[in-house]
Residue frames as qw, qx, qy, qz and C-alpha x, y, z in Angstrom:
[[0.214, -0.617, -0.159, -0.741, -64.41, -101.43, 12.31],
 [0.225, -0.015, -0.718, 0.658, -64.46, -100.60, 15.99],
 [0.106, -0.646, -0.723, 0.221, -67.33, -99.86, 18.38],
 [0.083, -0.610, -0.108, 0.781, -66.66, -96.12, 18.21],
 [0.039, 0.133, -0.585, -0.799, -66.79, -96.12, 14.42],
 [0.139, -0.420, -0.864, -0.242, -70.14, -97.94, 14.54],
 [0.154, -0.633, -0.522, 0.550, -71.45, -95.47, 17.10],
 [0.002, 0.628, -0.079, -0.774, -70.58, -92.44, 14.94],
 [0.705, 0.614, 0.259, -0.241, -71.74, -93.93, 11.65],
 [0.113, 0.714, -0.599, -0.343, -68.24, -94.25, 10.10],
 [0.971, 0.160, 0.166, -0.061, -67.75, -97.14, 7.68],
 [0.517, -0.466, 0.564, 0.445, -64.54, -98.77, 6.63],
 [0.454, 0.629, -0.363, -0.516, -63.60, -98.31, 2.98],
 [0.931, 0.120, 0.344, 0.005, -63.62, -101.41, 0.86],
 [0.251, -0.535, 0.599, 0.540, -60.20, -101.97, -0.85],
 [0.684, 0.484, -0.284, -0.465, -60.43, -102.55, -4.66],
 [0.808, -0.104, 0.575, 0.076, -60.08, -106.10, -5.78],
 [0.275, 0.737, -0.399, -0.471, -57.65, -105.92, -8.71],
 [0.323, -0.318, 0.866, 0.209, -56.58, -109.49, -9.34],
 [0.615, 0.458, 0.624, -0.152, -59.72, -110.41, -11.31],
 [0.354, 0.800, -0.197, -0.443, -58.44, -108.20, -14.15],
 [0.083, -0.511, 0.803, 0.297, -55.84, -110.74, -15.11],
 [0.516, 0.222, 0.827, -0.022, -58.55, -113.26, -16.24],
 [0.468, 0.714, 0.131, -0.504, -59.66, -110.87, -19.01],
 [0.168, 0.549, -0.662, -0.482, -57.14, -111.91, -21.67],
 [0.109, 0.017, 0.983, 0.147, -58.34, -115.50, -21.73],
 [0.355, 0.579, 0.635, -0.368, -61.93, -114.37, -21.74],
 [0.233, 0.679, -0.253, -0.648, -61.00, -112.14, -24.70],
 [0.010, 0.246, -0.896, -0.370, -60.02, -115.23, -26.62],
 [0.214, 0.396, 0.882, -0.137, -63.45, -116.79, -25.87],
 [0.293, 0.708, 0.258, -0.588, -65.16, -113.62, -27.04],
 [0.175, 0.528, -0.566, -0.608, -63.25, -113.67, -30.30],
 [0.009, 0.056, -0.969, -0.241, -63.91, -117.35, -31.06],
 [0.106, 0.448, 0.865, -0.201, -67.60, -117.46, -29.85],
 [0.156, 0.844, 0.405, -0.315, -68.95, -113.92, -30.65],
 [0.572, 0.511, 0.233, 0.597, -66.38, -112.54, -33.14],
 [0.180, -0.977, -0.027, -0.110, -65.51, -109.62, -30.65],
 [0.719, 0.144, -0.225, 0.642, -62.03, -108.29, -30.38],
 [0.340, -0.582, -0.266, 0.690, -60.54, -105.50, -28.18],
 [0.299, 0.908, 0.255, 0.147, -61.34, -102.03, -29.43],
 [0.586, 0.290, -0.197, 0.731, -57.89, -100.96, -28.10],
 [0.149, -0.570, 0.161, -0.792, -59.54, -98.79, -25.40],
 [0.563, -0.405, -0.679, 0.242, -59.98, -99.11, -21.69],
 [0.108, -0.673, 0.056, -0.730, -60.95, -96.77, -18.97],
 [0.426, -0.236, -0.686, 0.540, -60.64, -96.36, -15.21],
 [0.261, -0.727, -0.271, -0.575, -63.43, -94.38, -13.54],
 [0.466, -0.246, -0.556, 0.643, -62.79, -92.52, -10.36],
 [0.157, -0.913, -0.371, 0.070, -64.28, -89.70, -8.27],
 [0.303, 0.731, -0.144, 0.594, -62.71, -86.30, -8.64],
 [0.647, -0.086, -0.548, 0.523, -60.42, -85.60, -5.74],
 [0.256, -0.754, 0.176, -0.578, -60.67, -83.98, -2.44],
 [0.901, -0.423, -0.089, -0.043, -59.56, -85.09, 0.95],
 [0.682, -0.617, 0.275, 0.280, -56.21, -86.29, 2.24],
 [0.781, 0.170, 0.335, 0.499, -54.31, -86.81, -1.03],
 [0.105, -0.665, 0.166, 0.721, -52.19, -84.05, -2.54],
 [0.185, 0.026, 0.752, 0.632, -52.97, -85.50, -5.97],
 [0.307, 0.568, 0.501, -0.576, -55.82, -83.38, -7.16],
 [0.405, 0.641, -0.218, -0.615, -55.26, -82.36, -10.85],
 [0.921, 0.375, 0.057, -0.093, -55.39, -84.44, -14.02],
 [0.483, 0.709, -0.477, 0.190, -51.73, -83.66, -14.59],
 [0.367, -0.554, 0.663, -0.345, -50.85, -84.92, -11.11],
 [0.889, 0.018, 0.401, -0.221, -52.56, -88.24, -11.88],
 [0.787, 0.595, -0.149, 0.062, -50.86, -88.61, -15.32],
 [0.156, 0.755, -0.557, 0.309, -47.54, -87.82, -13.66],
 [0.615, -0.409, 0.586, -0.332, -48.11, -90.27, -10.87],
 [0.936, 0.186, 0.265, -0.140, -48.88, -93.06, -13.28],
 [0.142, -0.670, 0.627, 0.372, -45.70, -92.36, -15.39],
 [0.846, 0.323, 0.423, -0.035, -46.95, -94.46, -18.34],
 [0.378, -0.248, 0.603, 0.657, -44.64, -95.14, -21.27],
 [0.510, 0.597, 0.117, -0.608, -46.24, -93.53, -24.39],
 [0.031, 0.388, -0.785, -0.482, -44.53, -95.83, -26.90],
 [0.025, 0.164, 0.969, 0.181, -47.34, -98.42, -26.92],
 [0.105, -0.685, -0.703, -0.161, -50.37, -96.29, -26.44],
 [0.000, -0.462, 0.089, -0.882, -51.82, -93.02, -25.17],
 [0.311, -0.460, -0.723, 0.412, -53.26, -91.97, -21.81],
 [0.055, -0.415, -0.112, -0.901, -55.68, -89.13, -21.21],
 [0.035, -0.363, -0.753, 0.547, -58.00, -88.01, -18.50],
 [0.211, -0.337, -0.428, -0.812, -61.52, -86.82, -19.30],
 [0.236, 0.145, 0.643, -0.714, -64.59, -85.95, -17.19],
 [0.011, -0.397, -0.855, -0.333, -68.03, -87.44, -18.06],
 [0.237, -0.546, -0.314, -0.740, -71.45, -85.64, -17.83],
 [0.667, -0.645, -0.353, -0.119, -71.93, -86.73, -14.28],
 [0.162, -0.905, 0.312, -0.240, -68.60, -85.32, -13.16],
 [0.887, -0.327, 0.297, 0.133, -66.71, -88.55, -12.76],
 [0.047, 0.760, -0.572, -0.305, -63.08, -88.70, -14.03],
 [0.965, 0.213, 0.150, 0.008, -61.94, -91.27, -16.52],
 [0.266, -0.609, 0.642, 0.381, -58.40, -92.35, -17.19],
 [0.849, 0.475, 0.093, -0.212, -58.63, -93.51, -20.85],
 [0.401, -0.511, 0.681, 0.339, -55.89, -95.81, -22.17],
 [0.804, 0.518, -0.116, -0.269, -55.35, -96.94, -25.72],
 [0.264, -0.453, 0.834, 0.170, -53.21, -99.94, -26.57],
 [0.635, 0.249, -0.493, -0.539, -53.86, -102.37, -29.46],
 [0.494, 0.035, -0.864, 0.087, -53.33, -105.49, -27.27],
 [0.661, -0.596, -0.310, -0.335, -55.66, -106.61, -24.48],
 [0.782, -0.277, -0.328, 0.451, -52.70, -107.64, -22.33],
 [0.338, 0.224, -0.112, 0.907, -51.35, -104.12, -22.56],
 [0.366, -0.556, -0.173, -0.726, -54.72, -102.57, -21.57],
 [0.801, -0.482, -0.354, -0.023, -55.04, -104.99, -18.59],
 [0.694, -0.046, -0.252, 0.673, -51.49, -104.25, -17.52],
 [0.149, 0.333, -0.047, 0.930, -51.95, -100.52, -17.69],
 [0.517, -0.579, -0.206, -0.597, -55.32, -100.37, -15.94],
 [0.839, -0.380, -0.335, 0.197, -54.08, -102.74, -13.22],
 [0.567, 0.040, -0.227, 0.791, -50.96, -100.59, -12.80],
 [0.110, -0.488, -0.076, -0.862, -53.05, -97.43, -12.63],
 [0.703, -0.577, -0.288, -0.300, -55.32, -99.02, -9.95],
 [0.806, -0.272, -0.309, 0.426, -52.39, -100.25, -7.92],
 [0.390, 0.234, -0.120, 0.882, -50.59, -96.90, -8.08],
 [0.305, -0.549, -0.143, -0.765, -53.68, -94.99, -7.12],
 [0.787, -0.518, -0.319, -0.100, -54.42, -97.34, -4.22],
 [0.737, -0.099, -0.282, 0.607, -50.75, -96.97, -2.97],
 [0.165, 0.212, -0.106, 0.957, -51.11, -93.19, -2.97],
 [0.087, 0.302, 0.626, -0.713, -54.36, -93.24, -0.91],
 [0.390, 0.201, -0.248, -0.864, -56.73, -92.85, -3.84],
 [0.058, -0.092, -0.991, -0.079, -58.30, -96.36, -3.54],
 [0.206, 0.504, 0.699, -0.463, -61.63, -95.18, -2.12],
 [0.323, 0.575, -0.087, -0.746, -62.13, -92.92, -5.23],
 [0.078, 0.218, -0.856, -0.462, -61.83, -95.82, -7.65],
 [0.672, 0.167, 0.255, -0.675, -65.17, -97.00, -9.09],
 [0.881, 0.260, 0.390, -0.070, -64.87, -99.25, -12.08],
 [0.171, -0.419, 0.660, 0.599, -62.68, -100.22, -15.02],
 [0.724, 0.524, 0.270, -0.358, -64.15, -100.63, -18.53],
 [0.329, -0.268, 0.734, 0.530, -62.78, -102.54, -21.57],
 [0.587, 0.499, -0.045, -0.636, -64.15, -102.02, -25.04],
 [0.438, -0.014, 0.858, 0.269, -64.84, -104.88, -27.51],
 [0.470, 0.526, -0.144, -0.694, -66.02, -104.47, -31.09],
 [0.910, 0.286, 0.289, -0.081, -67.00, -106.94, -33.86],
 [0.501, -0.355, 0.566, 0.551, -63.96, -108.23, -35.74],
 [0.149, 0.225, 0.707, 0.654, -66.08, -108.39, -38.96],
 [0.261, 0.284, 0.294, -0.875, -68.50, -105.48, -38.79],
 [0.338, -0.594, 0.108, -0.722, -71.35, -105.06, -38.33],
 [0.278, 0.064, -0.872, 0.398, -71.46, -108.22, -36.12],
 [0.353, -0.595, -0.722, 0.003, -73.84, -108.39, -33.19],
 [0.223, -0.925, -0.087, -0.296, -72.80, -105.09, -31.73],
 [0.301, 0.522, -0.534, 0.592, -70.11, -103.62, -29.48],
 [0.740, -0.560, -0.371, 0.034, -69.72, -104.62, -25.80],
 [0.027, 0.718, -0.465, 0.517, -68.09, -103.02, -22.84],
 [0.737, -0.265, -0.586, 0.209, -66.83, -105.30, -20.03],
 [0.247, -0.774, 0.162, -0.561, -67.24, -103.43, -16.76],
 [0.635, -0.031, -0.661, 0.399, -65.16, -104.41, -13.80],
 [0.467, -0.809, -0.112, -0.337, -66.62, -103.47, -10.51],
 [0.360, 0.535, -0.604, 0.469, -63.53, -102.77, -8.42],
 [0.380, -0.414, 0.549, -0.619, -65.07, -103.18, -4.96],
 [0.906, -0.042, 0.243, -0.344, -66.87, -106.44, -5.76],
 [0.242, -0.440, 0.811, 0.301, -64.11, -107.87, -8.08],
 [0.552, 0.358, 0.752, 0.041, -66.64, -108.91, -10.73],
 [0.035, -0.096, 0.524, 0.845, -67.36, -108.17, -14.34],
 [0.490, 0.546, 0.623, -0.272, -70.54, -107.55, -16.25],
 [0.337, 0.212, 0.545, 0.738, -71.20, -106.82, -19.99],
 [0.216, 0.703, 0.277, -0.618, -72.76, -103.63, -21.15],
 [0.406, 0.188, 0.670, 0.592, -73.88, -103.40, -24.71],
 [0.194, 0.605, 0.183, -0.750, -75.07, -99.87, -25.70],
 [0.460, 0.391, 0.684, 0.410, -77.00, -99.60, -28.95],
 [0.122, 0.712, 0.335, 0.605, -78.03, -96.03, -28.87],
 [0.015, -0.588, 0.236, -0.773, -78.32, -92.88, -26.73],
 [0.454, -0.334, 0.546, -0.620, -80.33, -94.67, -24.01],
 [0.933, 0.086, -0.068, -0.344, -80.66, -98.18, -25.29],
 [0.213, -0.521, 0.827, 0.002, -78.83, -101.35, -24.59],
 [0.716, 0.174, -0.589, -0.332, -78.87, -104.83, -26.00],
 [0.613, -0.466, 0.499, -0.398, -79.80, -107.03, -23.10],
 [0.978, 0.176, 0.069, -0.090, -79.86, -110.20, -25.12],
 [0.624, 0.602, -0.386, 0.315, -76.21, -109.62, -26.25],
 [0.208, -0.663, 0.526, -0.490, -75.23, -108.97, -22.68],
 [0.834, -0.243, 0.382, -0.315, -76.67, -112.20, -21.53],
 [0.900, 0.410, -0.127, 0.075, -75.02, -114.06, -24.44],
 [0.315, 0.684, -0.518, 0.406, -71.60, -112.64, -23.44],
 [0.500, -0.500, 0.534, -0.463, -72.19, -113.72, -19.90],
 [0.965, 0.004, 0.158, -0.208, -73.06, -117.16, -21.01],
 [0.785, 0.527, -0.242, 0.215, -69.83, -117.49, -23.06],
 [0.358, 0.545, -0.486, 0.582, -67.36, -115.95, -20.59],
 [0.624, -0.633, 0.077, -0.452, -68.94, -116.79, -17.27],
 [0.956, -0.194, -0.059, 0.211, -66.47, -119.62, -16.77],
 [0.653, 0.347, -0.117, 0.663, -63.50, -117.38, -17.62],
 [0.036, 0.454, -0.209, 0.865, -64.34, -114.24, -15.51],
 [0.100, -0.348, -0.767, 0.530, -65.84, -113.68, -12.18],
 [0.117, -0.453, -0.499, -0.730, -69.29, -112.41, -13.28],
 [0.229, -0.067, 0.393, -0.888, -71.53, -110.16, -11.24],
 [0.050, -0.301, -0.952, -0.034, -74.54, -112.33, -10.23],
 [0.071, 0.643, 0.518, -0.560, -76.72, -109.47, -9.07],
 [0.368, 0.510, 0.515, 0.583, -78.24, -108.11, -12.33],
 [0.102, -0.961, -0.257, 0.021, -79.23, -104.84, -10.46],
 [0.449, -0.662, 0.264, 0.538, -75.49, -104.01, -10.41],
 [0.511, 0.262, 0.555, 0.601, -75.38, -104.21, -14.28],
 [0.073, 0.787, 0.230, -0.568, -75.72, -100.44, -14.51],
 [0.580, 0.693, 0.280, 0.324, -75.98, -98.64, -17.78],
 [0.410, -0.563, 0.109, 0.709, -72.95, -96.36, -18.29],
 [0.472, 0.820, 0.303, 0.113, -74.13, -93.97, -21.06],
 [0.262, 0.939, -0.172, 0.140, -71.71, -91.69, -22.94],
 [0.806, -0.452, 0.209, 0.322, -68.60, -93.67, -21.96],
 [0.161, 0.855, -0.405, -0.281, -65.31, -92.36, -23.15],
 [0.352, -0.300, 0.864, 0.197, -64.35, -95.99, -23.95],
 [0.668, 0.348, -0.247, -0.610, -65.39, -97.29, -27.31]]
């Protein structure tokens, strides 16, 4: 950022940090052995709806840009109640989910959509229900860190389970240390 940018209040966009996603498959093994949690087969990429320089503005444009193979899973775009867009991917394997979400991130960054990217979310459910509850691992793209989110109801979360998840996978994943960034993401399209 130059002097002129500082004078006029312009800030430089932070590029998404994508490489931390590849640590998730090993952490998934730890979740399964320690907490009996397995992938739900769902992951999502949250981004702001478009305006600005990019000619990619519609949901169909984004799907076409990503050009995913539908043989191993599905891809859809939905909008949450706050107006954020979600690219929701289904794949039975955590490796496939990570690869598709990383590919979507990379492709969107290459086409000038990086500043719109907010977070990626991966769903985990008990292997033997009811278990301790479901968990979403949220990857903060700008920080390159994960945090667990364990919703239990319309506006309730299981903080104890979130802290247990962090204690088990903290060595496997770059975890967000600032608990104020562990935001509640209600009504997620990722189960």
